[in-house]
C-alpha positions as CSV (number, residue, x, y, z in Angstrom):
1,X,0.5,3.4,-37.2
2,X,-0.4,6.6,-35.8
3,X,-3.6,4.2,-33.7
4,X,-1.7,2.3,-32.5
5,X,1.0,4.7,-31.2
6,X,-2.1,6.8,-29.5
7,X,-3.2,3.5,-27.6
8,X,1.0,3.1,-26.8
9,X,1.0,6.5,-25.3
10,X,-2.4,6.2,-24.0
11,X,-1.3,3.3,-22.8
12,X,2.1,4.4,-21.2
13,X,0.1,7.8,-19.2
14,X,-2.9,5.7,-17.1
15,X,0.3,2.9,-16.5
16,X,2.5,6.0,-14.7
17,X,-0.5,7.9,-13.5
18,X,-1.8,4.6,-11.8
19,X,1.8,3.1,-10.7
20,X,1.8,6.2,-9.0
21,X,-2.0,5.8,-6.7
22,X,-0.4,3.1,-6.6
23,X,3.1,3.8,-5.1
24,X,1.4,6.0,-2.5
25,X,-1.1,3.7,-1.7
26,X,1.0,1.0,-1.3
27,X,3.0,2.9,1.0
28,X,0.7,4.4,2.8
29,X,-1.1,1.6,3.6
30,X,2.3,-0.5,4.5
31,X,1.1,-3.2,2.0
32,X,4.5,-5.3,1.7
33,X,6.1,-8.4,1.6
34,X,8.5,-9.9,4.4
35,X,11.9,-9.6,2.8
36,X,13.9,-12.7,1.7
37,X,17.1,-13.8,1.1
38,X,17.1,-13.1,-2.3
39,X,15.9,-10.0,-2.5
40,X,18.0,-7.4,-3.9
41,X,16.3,-4.4,-1.3
42,X,16.6,-4.3,2.4
43,X,14.4,-1.8,2.3
44,X,10.1,-2.3,3.0
45,X,8.8,-1.6,-1.1
46,X,5.3,-2.0,-2.4
47,X,5.1,-5.0,-5.3
48,X,1.5,-3.3,-6.9
49,X,3.2,-1.6,-9.3
50,X,1.2,-4.6,-11.2
51,X,-1.4,-2.5,-10.8
52,X,-0.7,0.3,-12.2
53,X,0.7,-2.1,-15.6
54,X,-3.4,-3.4,-15.6
55,X,-4.9,0.1,-15.6
56,X,-3.0,1.2,-18.7
57,X,-3.2,-2.2,-20.4
58,X,-7.3,-1.3,-19.6
59,X,-8.3,1.9,-20.3
60,X,-5.9,1.4,-23.8
61,X,-8.1,-1.8,-24.6
62,X,-11.2,-0.1,-23.6
63,X,-10.8,3.3,-25.8
64,X,-9.5,1.5,-28.8
65,X,-12.4,-0.4,-29.1
66,X,-14.4,2.5,-29.2
67,X,-11.8,4.3,-31.9
68,X,-11.2,4.7,-35.7
69,X,-9.5,2.0,-37.1
70,X,-8.6,-0.4,-34.3
71,X,-12.1,-1.0,-33.3
72,X,-12.5,-3.2,-36.3
73,X,-10.7,-6.2,-34.1
74,X,-13.0,-6.1,-31.6
75,X,-16.2,-6.4,-34.4
76,X,-17.1,-9.7,-34.1
77,X,-15.1,-10.2,-31.9
78,X,-14.1,-11.6,-28.6
79,X,-10.9,-12.5,-27.9
80,X,-10.0,-9.1,-26.6
81,X,-12.3,-9.4,-24.1
82,X,-11.7,-12.6,-24.0
83,X,-7.9,-11.9,-23.1
84,X,-8.2,-9.1,-20.4
85,X,-10.7,-11.0,-19.2
86,X,-7.8,-13.4,-18.4
87,X,-5.5,-10.6,-17.9
88,X,-7.6,-9.5,-14.5
89,X,-8.0,-12.5,-12.7
90,X,-4.0,-13.2,-13.2
91,X,-3.4,-9.5,-12.1
92,X,-6.3,-10.9,-8.6
93,X,-4.1,-13.5,-8.0
94,X,-1.0,-12.2,-8.7
95,X,-1.6,-9.5,-6.1
96,X,-2.8,-11.5,-3.5
97,X,0.1,-13.8,-3.9
98,X,2.6,-10.5,-3.3
99,X,0.3,-9.7,-0.1
100,X,-0.5,-13.5,1.3
101,X,2.2,-15.1,-0.3
102,X,0.5,-18.1,-1.3
103,X,1.0,-21.2,-1.8
104,X,2.6,-22.5,-4.8
105,X,0.2,-25.2,-6.1
106,X,-2.1,-22.4,-5.7
107,X,-0.7,-19.8,-7.5
108,X,-0.6,-21.9,-10.1
109,X,-3.5,-23.1,-9.5
110,X,-4.7,-19.3,-10.2
111,X,-2.5,-19.2,-13.6
112,X,-4.2,-22.3,-15.1
113,X,-7.1,-21.3,-14.2
114,X,-6.5,-17.7,-16.0
115,X,-5.0,-19.5,-19.1
116,X,-7.6,-21.3,-19.7
117,X,-10.7,-18.3,-19.7
118,X,-7.7,-16.9,-22.0
119,X,-7.4,-20.1,-24.3
120,X,-11.4,-21.0,-24.4
121,X,-12.9,-17.1,-24.7
122,X,-9.6,-15.4,-26.0
123,X,-7.7,-17.0,-28.6
124,X,-6.2,-20.3,-28.9
125,X,-4.2,-22.1,-31.2
126,X,-4.6,-23.5,-34.2
127,X,-1.5,-24.5,-35.5
128,X,1.9,-26.1,-34.2
129,X,4.3,-24.1,-36.3
130,X,6.6,-26.9,-37.4
131,X,9.2,-26.2,-40.4
132,X,8.7,-26.9,-43.7
133,X,4.5,-27.0,-43.1
134,X,2.7,-25.7,-39.8
135,X,-0.1,-28.9,-38.8
136,X,-3.0,-27.5,-37.9
137,X,-4.7,-28.7,-34.6
138,X,-7.8,-30.3,-34.7
139,X,-9.3,-31.8,-32.2
140,X,-11.0,-28.4,-30.0
141,X,-9.5,-30.0,-26.3
142,X,-6.0,-30.3,-27.5
143,X,-5.6,-26.6,-28.9
144,X,-6.7,-25.5,-25.1
145,X,-4.9,-27.2,-23.4
146,X,-2.0,-26.6,-25.6
147,X,-2.6,-22.7,-26.0
148,X,-3.1,-22.7,-21.7
149,X,0.2,-24.6,-21.9
150,X,1.9,-22.0,-23.4
151,X,0.1,-19.3,-22.0
152,X,1.4,-20.8,-18.3
153,X,4.5,-21.1,-19.1
154,X,5.5,-18.1,-20.3
155,X,3.9,-15.8,-17.1
156,X,6.5,-17.9,-15.3
157,X,9.3,-17.1,-17.4
158,X,8.3,-13.4,-17.1
159,X,8.5,-14.2,-13.0
160,X,11.3,-15.5,-12.7
161,X,12.9,-12.9,-14.6
162,X,11.5,-10.4,-12.7
163,X,14.6,-10.1,-10.1
164,X,15.9,-6.6,-10.7
165,X,14.6,-3.4,-10.5
166,X,13.3,-2.5,-14.8
167,X,14.5,-6.0,-15.3
168,X,11.3,-7.4,-16.6
169,X,9.8,-3.9,-17.7
170,X,13.2,-2.6,-20.3
171,X,13.4,-6.7,-21.6
172,X,9.6,-6.6,-22.5
173,X,9.7,-3.2,-23.7
174,X,12.6,-4.0,-26.3
175,X,11.0,-7.8,-27.0
176,X,7.9,-6.2,-26.8
177,X,9.0,-3.4,-29.8
178,X,10.1,-6.0,-32.4
179,X,7.5,-7.7,-32.1
180,X,5.2,-5.2,-32.8
181,X,7.6,-4.1,-35.4
182,X,6.4,-7.5,-37.1
183,X,3.2,-7.8,-36.9
184,X,2.1,-4.5,-38.3
185,X,4.5,-4.9,-41.1
186,X,2.9,-7.6,-41.5
187,X,-0.1,-6.7,-41.5
188,X,1.0,-2.9,-43.5
189,X,2.2,-5.1,-47.1
190,X,0.4,-7.4,-47.2
191,X,-2.9,-7.2,-49.7
192,X,-5.7,-7.4,-46.8
193,X,-9.5,-6.0,-46.7
194,X,-8.7,-5.2,-43.4
195,X,-5.2,-4.6,-41.6
196,X,-6.4,-3.9,-38.3
197,X,-4.5,-6.8,-36.5
198,X,-5.2,-7.8,-32.3
199,X,-1.5,-8.9,-32.3
200,X,-0.3,-5.5,-33.7
201,X,-2.8,-3.7,-30.7
202,X,-1.7,-6.4,-28.0
203,X,2.2,-5.9,-28.3
204,X,1.1,-1.7,-28.6
205,X,-0.4,-1.6,-25.0
206,X,1.9,-4.0,-23.6
207,X,5.1,-1.3,-24.3
208,X,3.4,1.1,-23.5
209,X,2.6,0.6,-20.2
210,X,6.2,-0.7,-19.6
211,X,6.8,2.4,-20.6
212,X,5.2,4.2,-17.7
213,X,5.5,2.0,-15.4
214,X,9.6,1.7,-15.4
215,X,10.3,5.5,-14.4
216,X,8.6,4.3,-11.0
217,X,10.7,0.5,-11.4
218,X,13.8,2.2,-12.5
219,X,16.8,1.4,-9.9
220,X,17.0,3.0,-7.3
221,X,13.2,1.2,-7.2
222,X,10.0,2.4,-5.6
223,X,7.9,0.2,-7.0
224,X,8.0,-3.4,-8.0
225,X,5.8,-4.6,-10.4
226,X,5.6,-8.3,-8.2
227,X,4.1,-11.5,-10.0
228,X,0.3,-9.3,-11.0
229,X,2.8,-7.5,-13.1
230,X,5.1,-10.1,-14.7
231,X,2.7,-12.6,-14.9
232,X,0.1,-9.8,-16.8
233,X,3.5,-8.9,-19.3
234,X,3.6,-13.0,-19.6
235,X,-0.1,-13.9,-20.5
236,X,-0.4,-10.3,-22.8
237,X,2.5,-11.2,-24.6
238,X,1.5,-15.1,-24.4
239,X,-1.9,-14.2,-26.5
240,X,0.0,-11.9,-29.0
241,X,2.3,-15.0,-30.1
242,X,-0.9,-17.6,-30.4
243,X,-2.1,-14.8,-32.5
244,X,0.3,-14.5,-34.4
245,X,1.5,-18.1,-35.2
246,X,-2.9,-19.0,-36.4
247,X,-2.1,-16.5,-38.8
248,X,0.9,-18.7,-40.3
249,X,-2.4,-21.0,-42.0
250,X,-3.8,-18.4,-43.7
251,X,-0.5,-17.3,-45.6
252,X,-0.7,-14.0,-44.7
253,X,3.4,-14.1,-43.2
254,X,3.8,-15.5,-47.5
255,X,1.8,-12.8,-48.7
256,X,3.5,-10.0,-46.4
257,X,6.1,-8.4,-48.9
258,X,8.7,-12.0,-49.3
259,X,8.5,-12.1,-45.5
260,X,8.5,-15.5,-44.4
261,X,6.7,-17.9,-42.6
262,X,9.9,-19.1,-40.4
263,X,9.5,-15.7,-38.2
264,X,6.3,-16.0,-36.4
265,X,7.6,-18.7,-34.6
266,X,10.7,-17.3,-35.0
267,X,10.1,-14.3,-32.6
268,X,8.3,-15.0,-29.7
269,X,10.7,-16.9,-28.9
270,X,14.1,-15.0,-30.1
271,X,11.7,-12.8,-27.9
272,X,11.4,-14.8,-25.3
273,X,14.7,-16.2,-25.5
274,X,16.3,-15.6,-21.9
275,X,12.6,-15.2,-19.9
276,X,12.3,-19.1,-21.0
277,X,16.0,-20.2,-21.1
278,X,16.1,-18.7,-16.9
279,X,12.4,-20.7,-16.9
280,X,14.8,-23.9,-18.2
281,X,17.5,-23.6,-15.7
282,X,15.9,-22.6,-12.3
283,X,13.7,-25.6,-12.8
284,X,16.8,-28.2,-13.7
285,X,19.0,-26.2,-10.8
286,X,16.0,-27.1,-8.4
287,X,14.8,-30.1,-9.3
288,X,19.0,-31.6,-9.9
289,X,18.5,-30.5,-5.8
290,X,15.5,-32.1,-4.7
291,X,13.4,-29.2,-4.3
292,X,10.5,-28.1,-5.7
293,X,10.6,-26.1,-9.1
294,X,8.6,-23.8,-7.9
295,X,10.7,-23.2,-5.0
296,X,12.2,-19.6,-4.8
297,X,16.3,-19.4,-4.5
298,X,19.3,-16.8,-5.8
299,X,20.3,-18.9,-8.7
300,X,19.0,-16.9,-11.1
301,X,21.2,-15.6,-14.6
302,X,20.2,-12.2,-13.2
303,X,21.7,-13.3,-9.7
304,X,25.1,-14.3,-11.8
305,X,25.9,-11.5,-13.0
306,X,26.1,-9.9,-10.5
307,X,27.9,-12.9,-8.7
308,X,30.5,-12.3,-11.5
309,X,31.2,-8.3,-10.1
310,X,28.4,-6.8,-12.5
311,X,26.7,-3.4,-10.6
312,X,22.6,-3.9,-10.3
313,X,22.0,-1.6,-13.2
314,X,24.8,-3.0,-15.2
315,X,23.3,-6.2,-14.6
316,X,19.7,-5.0,-16.1
317,X,21.2,-3.0,-19.0
318,X,23.8,-6.1,-20.0
319,X,19.8,-8.2,-20.3
320,X,18.8,-5.0,-22.2
321,X,21.5,-5.4,-24.6
322,X,21.1,-9.4,-25.0
323,X,16.9,-9.2,-25.7
324,X,17.8,-6.4,-28.0
325,X,20.6,-8.9,-30.0
326,X,18.0,-11.8,-29.8
327,X,14.5,-10.2,-30.5
328,X,15.6,-7.1,-33.7
329,X,18.0,-10.1,-34.9
330,X,15.0,-12.3,-35.1
331,X,13.2,-9.3,-37.2
332,X,16.2,-8.9,-39.0
333,X,15.4,-12.2,-41.0
334,X,11.9,-10.3,-42.2
335,X,14.2,-7.5,-43.8
336,X,17.8,-9.0,-44.8
337,X,19.2,-11.9,-46.8
338,X,19.2,-14.7,-43.7
339,X,23.0,-15.5,-44.4
340,X,24.0,-12.0,-43.7
341,X,21.6,-11.0,-40.9
342,X,23.0,-14.6,-39.3
343,X,26.6,-14.0,-39.5
344,X,26.1,-9.8,-38.0
345,X,23.9,-12.0,-34.8
346,X,26.7,-14.5,-34.9
347,X,29.3,-11.6,-34.8
348,X,27.3,-10.2,-32.2
349,X,26.1,-12.7,-30.0
350,X,30.0,-13.3,-29.6
351,X,30.9,-9.4,-28.4
352,X,28.1,-10.0,-25.7
353,X,29.5,-13.2,-24.8
354,X,33.4,-11.4,-24.0
355,X,31.8,-8.5,-23.0
356,X,29.4,-10.5,-20.0
357,X,32.3,-12.5,-19.0
358,X,35.0,-10.0,-18.8
359,X,34.3,-9.1,-15.3
360,X,34.9,-13.4,-14.4
361,X,37.9,-13.1,-16.4
362,X,39.3,-10.4,-14.9
363,X,38.8,-11.6,-11.6
364,X,40.8,-14.8,-12.5
365,X,43.5,-13.0,-14.5
366,X,45.6,-11.7,-11.6
367,X,44.5,-14.6,-9.3
368,X,45.8,-16.8,-11.8
369,X,49.3,-14.9,-12.6
370,X,49.8,-15.5,-8.7
371,X,49.4,-19.1,-8.8
372,X,52.2,-19.0,-11.4
373,X,54.8,-16.8,-10.2
374,X,54.5,-18.5,-6.5
375,X,54.9,-22.4,-8.0
376,X,59.0,-21.5,-8.8
377,X,59.4,-19.5,-5.1
378,X,57.8,-23.4,-3.3
379,X,60.5,-25.2,-5.8
380,X,63.3,-22.9,-4.6
381,X,62.8,-23.4,-1.2
């Protein structure tokens, strides 16, 4: 745990410093994107924050490759470097989009290329986590395509949710922390000669880099992570999920002090539920209107929260709370009896649903009462 926390701390320090440098450079060179109708800010702000996040990831992974215990992850294993190469490519694509506003199909080609780099030279899905028995993927081409598709989907999910100051970074910190604790616990309690784990390391550096970036991005934001940062987080989170699901067929989760096999299936979806939900709703909404699924609009979940009366910070905190319930509610299944966890999760979700809808219900209440009191008056006339 100490080495993982040191890598997390390293990523945080480097990310904070590098983001500060990217912020100064962006402001001095006036590297701003045009303000769009869906944007929540009215003054030009640099979108180069993804460079700071990537710097934290890069330095932490390079240092990990030469550090006690975690260097075993890199021994005779090209996966970390394949993931890092894909990350570097997606950051380049993201920066180009942030500065030049690339056409959606050009960005999709770049996302696909980065995902294929990870799938070919980094990690790939070898198991489809069905219940009760996982399906082993025998065909290499199918494995590569499924992995690339998962990574592209996750990158776009995180990119879509990055619409309010501090939102995407905070969601990544909360979800990544739950993922980190699960992966660490599995390898800590299982009977293994080598307890180092790539998924644990990846989530540690993602959490650390986002922690370092968040002070610059908290409302009112001084710099945005841009597409480069959001897609980078998505790529790394998806890669960690692929590593975890690939460990199902080894029986590792069954050997880890009774942790059920369902956890590596459930947790990635729980952690990414809000970004994936927002992505699915956006695709359905835009397609129904006859528009491209990749066209931008102002209909995301965080926009809806603002529309019903939440403040900027209030909407972000609410999304944080939902992520906590989903991520740590999923993690709890590995520790406590499932029926107790399910009951608590459902109760927490019901309370949060009421809290979420409260501004809307409060606005409707007076209007509804006014409408009911006006009817007798009109009848009397």
